[in-house]
mmCIF file of the N, C-alpha and C atoms, coordinates in Angstrom:
data_MODEL
# 
_entry.id   MODEL 
# 
loop_
_atom_site.group_PDB 
_atom_site.id 
_atom_site.type_symbol 
_atom_site.label_atom_id 
_atom_site.label_alt_id 
_atom_site.label_comp_id 
_atom_site.label_asym_id 
_atom_site.label_entity_id 
_atom_site.label_seq_id 
_atom_site.pdbx_PDB_ins_code 
_atom_site.Cartn_x 
_atom_site.Cartn_y 
_atom_site.Cartn_z 
_atom_site.occupancy 
_atom_site.B_iso_or_equiv 
_atom_site.pdbx_formal_charge 
_atom_site.auth_seq_id 
_atom_site.auth_comp_id 
_atom_site.auth_asym_id 
_atom_site.auth_atom_id 
_atom_site.pdbx_PDB_model_num 
ATOM 1   N N  . MET A 1 1  ? 78.085  114.871 89.218 1.00 0.00 ? 1  MET A N  1 
ATOM 2   C CA . MET A 1 1  ? 79.017  115.513 90.159 1.00 0.00 ? 1  MET A CA 1 
ATOM 3   C C  . MET A 1 1  ? 79.968  114.474 90.747 1.00 0.00 ? 1  MET A C  1 
ATOM 4   N N  . TYR A 1 2  ? 79.391  113.449 91.377 1.00 0.00 ? 2  TYR A N  1 
ATOM 5   C CA . TYR A 1 2  ? 80.201  112.421 92.030 1.00 0.00 ? 2  TYR A CA 1 
ATOM 6   C C  . TYR A 1 2  ? 81.065  111.684 91.010 1.00 0.00 ? 2  TYR A C  1 
ATOM 7   N N  . ARG A 1 3  ? 80.465  111.433 89.847 1.00 0.00 ? 3  ARG A N  1 
ATOM 8   C CA . ARG A 1 3  ? 81.169  110.692 88.813 1.00 0.00 ? 3  ARG A CA 1 
ATOM 9   C C  . ARG A 1 3  ? 82.410  111.454 88.320 1.00 0.00 ? 3  ARG A C  1 
ATOM 10  N N  . SER A 1 4  ? 82.287  112.753 88.132 1.00 0.00 ? 4  SER A N  1 
ATOM 11  C CA . SER A 1 4  ? 83.420  113.552 87.670 1.00 0.00 ? 4  SER A CA 1 
ATOM 12  C C  . SER A 1 4  ? 84.537  113.554 88.721 1.00 0.00 ? 4  SER A C  1 
ATOM 13  N N  . VAL A 1 5  ? 84.155  113.553 89.987 1.00 0.00 ? 5  VAL A N  1 
ATOM 14  C CA . VAL A 1 5  ? 85.153  113.530 91.064 1.00 0.00 ? 5  VAL A CA 1 
ATOM 15  C C  . VAL A 1 5  ? 85.934  112.221 91.024 1.00 0.00 ? 5  VAL A C  1 
ATOM 16  N N  . THR A 1 6  ? 85.226  111.094 90.885 1.00 0.00 ? 6  THR A N  1 
ATOM 17  C CA . THR A 1 6  ? 85.905  109.801 90.841 1.00 0.00 ? 6  THR A CA 1 
ATOM 18  C C  . THR A 1 6  ? 86.795  109.708 89.607 1.00 0.00 ? 6  THR A C  1 
ATOM 19  N N  . ASN A 1 7  ? 86.327  110.253 88.490 1.00 0.00 ? 7  ASN A N  1 
ATOM 20  C CA . ASN A 1 7  ? 87.129  110.239 87.271 1.00 0.00 ? 7  ASN A CA 1 
ATOM 21  C C  . ASN A 1 7  ? 88.427  111.011 87.457 1.00 0.00 ? 7  ASN A C  1 
ATOM 22  N N  . SER A 1 8  ? 88.337  112.171 88.102 1.00 0.00 ? 8  SER A N  1 
ATOM 23  C CA . SER A 1 8  ? 89.534  112.987 88.301 1.00 0.00 ? 8  SER A CA 1 
ATOM 24  C C  . SER A 1 8  ? 90.516  112.280 89.234 1.00 0.00 ? 8  SER A C  1 
ATOM 25  N N  . THR A 1 9  ? 89.996  111.611 90.288 1.00 0.00 ? 9  THR A N  1 
ATOM 26  C CA . THR A 1 9  ? 90.895  110.900 91.191 1.00 0.00 ? 9  THR A CA 1 
ATOM 27  C C  . THR A 1 9  ? 91.540  109.722 90.479 1.00 0.00 ? 9  THR A C  1 
ATOM 28  N N  . CYS A 1 10 ? 90.778  109.058 89.612 1.00 0.00 ? 10 CYS A N  1 
ATOM 29  C CA . CYS A 1 10 ? 91.325  107.929 88.861 1.00 0.00 ? 10 CYS A CA 1 
ATOM 30  C C  . CYS A 1 10 ? 92.456  108.392 87.948 1.00 0.00 ? 10 CYS A C  1 
ATOM 31  N N  . SER A 1 11 ? 92.220  109.489 87.243 1.00 0.00 ? 11 SER A N  1 
ATOM 32  C CA . SER A 1 11 ? 93.249  110.002 86.344 1.00 0.00 ? 11 SER A CA 1 
ATOM 33  C C  . SER A 1 11 ? 94.458  110.474 87.145 1.00 0.00 ? 11 SER A C  1 
ATOM 34  N N  . TRP A 1 12 ? 94.212  111.066 88.317 1.00 0.00 ? 12 TRP A N  1 
ATOM 35  C CA . TRP A 1 12 ? 95.308  111.521 89.166 1.00 0.00 ? 12 TRP A CA 1 
ATOM 36  C C  . TRP A 1 12 ? 96.138  110.327 89.630 1.00 0.00 ? 12 TRP A C  1 
ATOM 37  N N  . LYS A 1 13 ? 95.454  109.258 90.023 1.00 0.00 ? 13 LYS A N  1 
ATOM 38  C CA . LYS A 1 13 ? 96.154  108.040 90.441 1.00 0.00 ? 13 LYS A CA 1 
ATOM 39  C C  . LYS A 1 13 ? 96.972  107.473 89.292 1.00 0.00 ? 13 LYS A C  1 
ATOM 40  N N  . ARG A 1 14 ? 96.394  107.506 88.091 1.00 0.00 ? 14 ARG A N  1 
ATOM 41  C CA . ARG A 1 14 ? 97.089  106.981 86.923 1.00 0.00 ? 14 ARG A CA 1 
ATOM 42  C C  . ARG A 1 14 ? 98.353  107.799 86.651 1.00 0.00 ? 14 ARG A C  1 
ATOM 43  N N  . ILE A 1 15 ? 98.228  109.126 86.765 1.00 0.00 ? 15 ILE A N  1 
ATOM 44  C CA . ILE A 1 15 ? 99.388  110.005 86.562 1.00 0.00 ? 15 ILE A CA 1 
ATOM 45  C C  . ILE A 1 15 ? 100.447 109.705 87.617 1.00 0.00 ? 15 ILE A C  1 
ATOM 46  N N  . LYS A 1 16 ? 99.999  109.525 88.854 1.00 0.00 ? 16 LYS A N  1 
ATOM 47  C CA . LYS A 1 16 ? 100.925 109.241 89.945 1.00 0.00 ? 16 LYS A CA 1 
ATOM 48  C C  . LYS A 1 16 ? 101.640 107.911 89.696 1.00 0.00 ? 16 LYS A C  1 
ATOM 49  N N  . MET A 1 17 ? 100.887 106.905 89.248 1.00 0.00 ? 17 MET A N  1 
ATOM 50  C CA . MET A 1 17 ? 101.471 105.602 88.938 1.00 0.00 ? 17 MET A CA 1 
ATOM 51  C C  . MET A 1 17 ? 102.523 105.744 87.852 1.00 0.00 ? 17 MET A C  1 
ATOM 52  N N  . LYS A 1 18 ? 102.174 106.510 86.806 1.00 0.00 ? 18 LYS A N  1 
ATOM 53  C CA . LYS A 1 18 ? 103.104 106.713 85.700 1.00 0.00 ? 18 LYS A CA 1 
ATOM 54  C C  . LYS A 1 18 ? 104.377 107.385 86.187 1.00 0.00 ? 18 LYS A C  1 
ATOM 55  N N  . ARG A 1 19 ? 104.198 108.392 87.042 1.00 0.00 ? 19 ARG A N  1 
ATOM 56  C CA . ARG A 1 19 ? 105.352 109.119 87.563 1.00 0.00 ? 19 ARG A CA 1 
ATOM 57  C C  . ARG A 1 19 ? 106.212 108.194 88.416 1.00 0.00 ? 19 ARG A C  1 
ATOM 58  N N  . ASN A 1 20 ? 105.572 107.357 89.234 1.00 0.00 ? 20 ASN A N  1 
ATOM 59  C CA . ASN A 1 20 ? 106.307 106.407 90.060 1.00 0.00 ? 20 ASN A CA 1 
ATOM 60  C C  . ASN A 1 20 ? 107.102 105.435 89.203 1.00 0.00 ? 20 ASN A C  1 
ATOM 61  N N  . ARG A 1 21 ? 106.477 104.950 88.137 1.00 0.00 ? 21 ARG A N  1 
ATOM 62  C CA . ARG A 1 21 ? 107.144 104.002 87.257 1.00 0.00 ? 21 ARG A CA 1 
ATOM 63  C C  . ARG A 1 21 ? 108.344 104.667 86.594 1.00 0.00 ? 21 ARG A C  1 
ATOM 64  N N  . LEU A 1 22 ? 108.150 105.922 86.176 1.00 0.00 ? 22 LEU A N  1 
ATOM 65  C CA . LEU A 1 22 ? 109.231 106.675 85.546 1.00 0.00 ? 22 LEU A CA 1 
ATOM 66  C C  . LEU A 1 22 ? 110.376 106.850 86.542 1.00 0.00 ? 22 LEU A C  1 
ATOM 67  N N  . TYR A 1 23 ? 110.023 107.195 87.784 1.00 0.00 ? 23 TYR A N  1 
ATOM 68  C CA . TYR A 1 23 ? 111.022 107.405 88.829 1.00 0.00 ? 23 TYR A CA 1 
ATOM 69  C C  . TYR A 1 23 ? 111.763 106.105 89.118 1.00 0.00 ? 23 TYR A C  1 
ATOM 70  N N  . GLU A 1 24 ? 111.010 104.996 89.192 1.00 0.00 ? 24 GLU A N  1 
ATOM 71  C CA . GLU A 1 24 ? 111.619 103.695 89.451 1.00 0.00 ? 24 GLU A CA 1 
ATOM 72  C C  . GLU A 1 24 ? 112.590 103.319 88.349 1.00 0.00 ? 24 GLU A C  1 
ATOM 73  N N  . SER A 1 25 ? 112.176 103.526 87.093 1.00 0.00 ? 25 SER A N  1 
ATOM 74  C CA . SER A 1 25 ? 113.050 103.174 85.978 1.00 0.00 ? 25 SER A CA 1 
ATOM 75  C C  . SER A 1 25 ? 114.294 104.051 85.982 1.00 0.00 ? 25 SER A C  1 
ATOM 76  N N  . ARG A 1 26 ? 114.124 105.326 86.372 1.00 0.00 ? 26 ARG A N  1 
ATOM 77  C CA . ARG A 1 26 ? 115.268 106.234 86.408 1.00 0.00 ? 26 ARG A CA 1 
ATOM 78  C C  . ARG A 1 26 ? 116.262 105.797 87.476 1.00 0.00 ? 26 ARG A C  1 
ATOM 79  N N  . THR A 1 27 ? 115.765 105.441 88.670 1.00 0.00 ? 27 THR A N  1 
ATOM 80  C CA . THR A 1 27 ? 116.660 105.005 89.735 1.00 0.00 ? 27 THR A CA 1 
ATOM 81  C C  . THR A 1 27 ? 117.305 103.676 89.357 1.00 0.00 ? 27 THR A C  1 
ATOM 82  N N  . HIS A 1 28 ? 116.552 102.823 88.669 1.00 0.00 ? 28 HIS A N  1 
ATOM 83  C CA . HIS A 1 28 ? 117.093 101.540 88.228 1.00 0.00 ? 28 HIS A CA 1 
ATOM 84  C C  . HIS A 1 28 ? 118.232 101.769 87.246 1.00 0.00 ? 28 HIS A C  1 
ATOM 85  N N  . LEU A 1 29 ? 118.031 102.694 86.312 1.00 0.00 ? 29 LEU A N  1 
ATOM 86  C CA . LEU A 1 29 ? 119.079 103.016 85.342 1.00 0.00 ? 29 LEU A CA 1 
ATOM 87  C C  . LEU A 1 29 ? 120.299 103.578 86.047 1.00 0.00 ? 29 LEU A C  1 
ATOM 88  N N  . LEU A 1 30 ? 120.074 104.424 87.042 1.00 0.00 ? 30 LEU A N  1 
ATOM 89  C CA . LEU A 1 30 ? 121.175 105.011 87.802 1.00 0.00 ? 30 LEU A CA 1 
ATOM 90  C C  . LEU A 1 30 ? 121.952 103.914 88.524 1.00 0.00 ? 30 LEU A C  1 
ATOM 91  N N  . ALA A 1 31 ? 121.222 102.981 89.140 1.00 0.00 ? 31 ALA A N  1 
ATOM 92  C CA . ALA A 1 31 ? 121.865 101.869 89.833 1.00 0.00 ? 31 ALA A CA 1 
ATOM 93  C C  . ALA A 1 31 ? 122.667 101.018 88.857 1.00 0.00 ? 31 ALA A C  1 
ATOM 94  N N  . GLU A 1 32 ? 122.099 100.769 87.680 1.00 0.00 ? 32 GLU A N  1 
ATOM 95  C CA . GLU A 1 32 ? 122.801 100.000 86.649 1.00 0.00 ? 32 GLU A CA 1 
ATOM 96  C C  . GLU A 1 32 ? 124.084 100.711 86.238 1.00 0.00 ? 32 GLU A C  1 
ATOM 97  N N  . ALA A 1 33 ? 124.008 102.027 86.050 1.00 0.00 ? 33 ALA A N  1 
ATOM 98  C CA . ALA A 1 33 ? 125.176 102.807 85.643 1.00 0.00 ? 33 ALA A CA 1 
ATOM 99  C C  . ALA A 1 33 ? 126.265 102.744 86.706 1.00 0.00 ? 33 ALA A C  1 
ATOM 100 N N  . ILE A 1 34 ? 125.873 102.879 87.970 1.00 0.00 ? 34 ILE A N  1 
ATOM 101 C CA . ILE A 1 34 ? 126.840 102.809 89.069 1.00 0.00 ? 34 ILE A CA 1 
ATOM 102 C C  . ILE A 1 34 ? 127.473 101.425 89.106 1.00 0.00 ? 34 ILE A C  1 
ATOM 103 N N  . HIS A 1 35 ? 126.662 100.395 88.993 1.00 0.00 ? 35 HIS A N  1 
ATOM 104 C CA . HIS A 1 35 ? 127.151 99.018  89.002 1.00 0.00 ? 35 HIS A CA 1 
ATOM 105 C C  . HIS A 1 35 ? 128.138 98.803  87.860 1.00 0.00 ? 35 HIS A C  1 
ATOM 106 N N  . PHE A 1 36 ? 127.795 99.317  86.687 1.00 0.00 ? 36 PHE A N  1 
ATOM 107 C CA . PHE A 1 36 ? 128.641 99.195  85.500 1.00 0.00 ? 36 PHE A CA 1 
ATOM 108 C C  . PHE A 1 36 ? 129.978 99.893  85.725 1.00 0.00 ? 36 PHE A C  1 
ATOM 109 N N  . GLN A 1 37 ? 129.944 101.103 86.279 1.00 0.00 ? 37 GLN A N  1 
ATOM 110 C CA . GLN A 1 37 ? 131.172 101.854 86.542 1.00 0.00 ? 37 GLN A CA 1 
ATOM 111 C C  . GLN A 1 37 ? 132.040 101.137 87.560 1.00 0.00 ? 37 GLN A C  1 
ATOM 112 N N  . VAL A 1 38 ? 131.418 100.598 88.600 1.00 0.00 ? 38 VAL A N  1 
ATOM 113 C CA . VAL A 1 38 ? 132.165 99.861  89.623 1.00 0.00 ? 38 VAL A CA 1 
ATOM 114 C C  . VAL A 1 38 ? 132.836 98.646  89.000 1.00 0.00 ? 38 VAL A C  1 
ATOM 115 N N  . GLY A 1 39 ? 132.092 97.935  88.159 1.00 0.00 ? 39 GLY A N  1 
ATOM 116 C CA . GLY A 1 39 ? 132.641 96.769  87.473 1.00 0.00 ? 39 GLY A CA 1 
ATOM 117 C C  . GLY A 1 39 ? 133.806 97.148  86.580 1.00 0.00 ? 39 GLY A C  1 
ATOM 118 N N  . LEU A 1 40 ? 133.664 98.239  85.844 1.00 0.00 ? 40 LEU A N  1 
ATOM 119 C CA . LEU A 1 40 ? 134.730 98.706  84.959 1.00 0.00 ? 40 LEU A CA 1 
ATOM 120 C C  . LEU A 1 40 ? 135.974 99.064  85.751 1.00 0.00 ? 40 LEU A C  1 
ATOM 121 N N  . SER A 1 41 ? 135.799 99.808  86.842 1.00 0.00 ? 41 SER A N  1 
ATOM 122 C CA . SER A 1 41 ? 136.953 100.227 87.638 1.00 0.00 ? 41 SER A CA 1 
ATOM 123 C C  . SER A 1 41 ? 137.632 99.016  88.269 1.00 0.00 ? 41 SER A C  1 
ATOM 124 N N  . THR A 1 42 ? 136.844 98.012  88.665 1.00 0.00 ? 42 THR A N  1 
ATOM 125 C CA . THR A 1 42 ? 137.412 96.793  89.244 1.00 0.00 ? 42 THR A CA 1 
ATOM 126 C C  . THR A 1 42 ? 138.246 96.054  88.207 1.00 0.00 ? 42 THR A C  1 
ATOM 127 N N  . ILE A 1 43 ? 137.705 95.927  86.988 1.00 0.00 ? 43 ILE A N  1 
ATOM 128 C CA . ILE A 1 43 ? 138.436 95.274  85.899 1.00 0.00 ? 43 ILE A CA 1 
ATOM 129 C C  . ILE A 1 43 ? 139.717 96.052  85.607 1.00 0.00 ? 43 ILE A C  1 
ATOM 130 N N  . TRP A 1 44 ? 139.601 97.378  85.548 1.00 0.00 ? 44 TRP A N  1 
ATOM 131 C CA . TRP A 1 44 ? 140.745 98.229  85.240 1.00 0.00 ? 44 TRP A CA 1 
ATOM 132 C C  . TRP A 1 44 ? 141.822 98.078  86.313 1.00 0.00 ? 44 TRP A C  1 
ATOM 133 N N  . LYS A 1 45 ? 141.417 98.048  87.596 1.00 0.00 ? 45 LYS A N  1 
ATOM 134 C CA . LYS A 1 45 ? 142.369 97.895  88.697 1.00 0.00 ? 45 LYS A CA 1 
ATOM 135 C C  . LYS A 1 45 ? 143.056 96.539  88.631 1.00 0.00 ? 45 LYS A C  1 
ATOM 136 N N  . SER A 1 46 ? 142.284 95.486  88.350 1.00 0.00 ? 46 SER A N  1 
ATOM 137 C CA . SER A 1 46 ? 142.870 94.148  88.302 1.00 0.00 ? 46 SER A CA 1 
ATOM 138 C C  . SER A 1 46 ? 143.840 94.033  87.132 1.00 0.00 ? 46 SER A C  1 
ATOM 139 N N  . GLU A 1 47 ? 143.512 94.669  86.005 1.00 0.00 ? 47 GLU A N  1 
ATOM 140 C CA . GLU A 1 47 ? 144.416 94.653  84.858 1.00 0.00 ? 47 GLU A CA 1 
ATOM 141 C C  . GLU A 1 47 ? 145.696 95.421  85.171 1.00 0.00 ? 47 GLU A C  1 
ATOM 142 N N  . ARG A 1 48 ? 145.564 96.521  85.885 1.00 0.00 ? 48 ARG A N  1 
ATOM 143 C CA . ARG A 1 48 ? 146.733 97.304  86.278 1.00 0.00 ? 48 ARG A CA 1 
ATOM 144 C C  . ARG A 1 48 ? 147.606 96.493  87.238 1.00 0.00 ? 48 ARG A C  1 
ATOM 145 N N  . ALA A 1 49 ? 146.945 95.746  88.120 1.00 0.00 ? 49 ALA A N  1 
ATOM 146 C CA . ALA A 1 49 ? 147.682 94.932  89.088 1.00 0.00 ? 49 ALA A CA 1 
ATOM 147 C C  . ALA A 1 49 ? 148.460 93.833  88.370 1.00 0.00 ? 49 ALA A C  1 
ATOM 148 N N  . ILE A 1 50 ? 147.860 93.267  87.313 1.00 0.00 ? 50 ILE A N  1 
ATOM 149 C CA . ILE A 1 50 ? 148.535 92.218  86.541 1.00 0.00 ? 50 ILE A CA 1 
ATOM 150 C C  . ILE A 1 50 ? 149.767 92.798  85.849 1.00 0.00 ? 50 ILE A C  1 
ATOM 151 N N  . ASP A 1 51 ? 149.632 94.008  85.293 1.00 0.00 ? 51 ASP A N  1 
ATOM 152 C CA . ASP A 1 51 ? 150.768 94.669  84.651 1.00 0.00 ? 51 ASP A CA 1 
ATOM 153 C C  . ASP A 1 51 ? 151.827 94.978  85.706 1.00 0.00 ? 51 ASP A C  1 
# 
């Protein structure tokens, strides 16, 4: 009885960890995309200013 309970909590924690990691990677990718877009727009603006 007790053993099955601990097993279920362990698996639940593992699922939660996996979900957190997935969420972290997703937010990281989003941040990277925003950073990339900002960099692109900055380059584009500076090139326009040179023209």
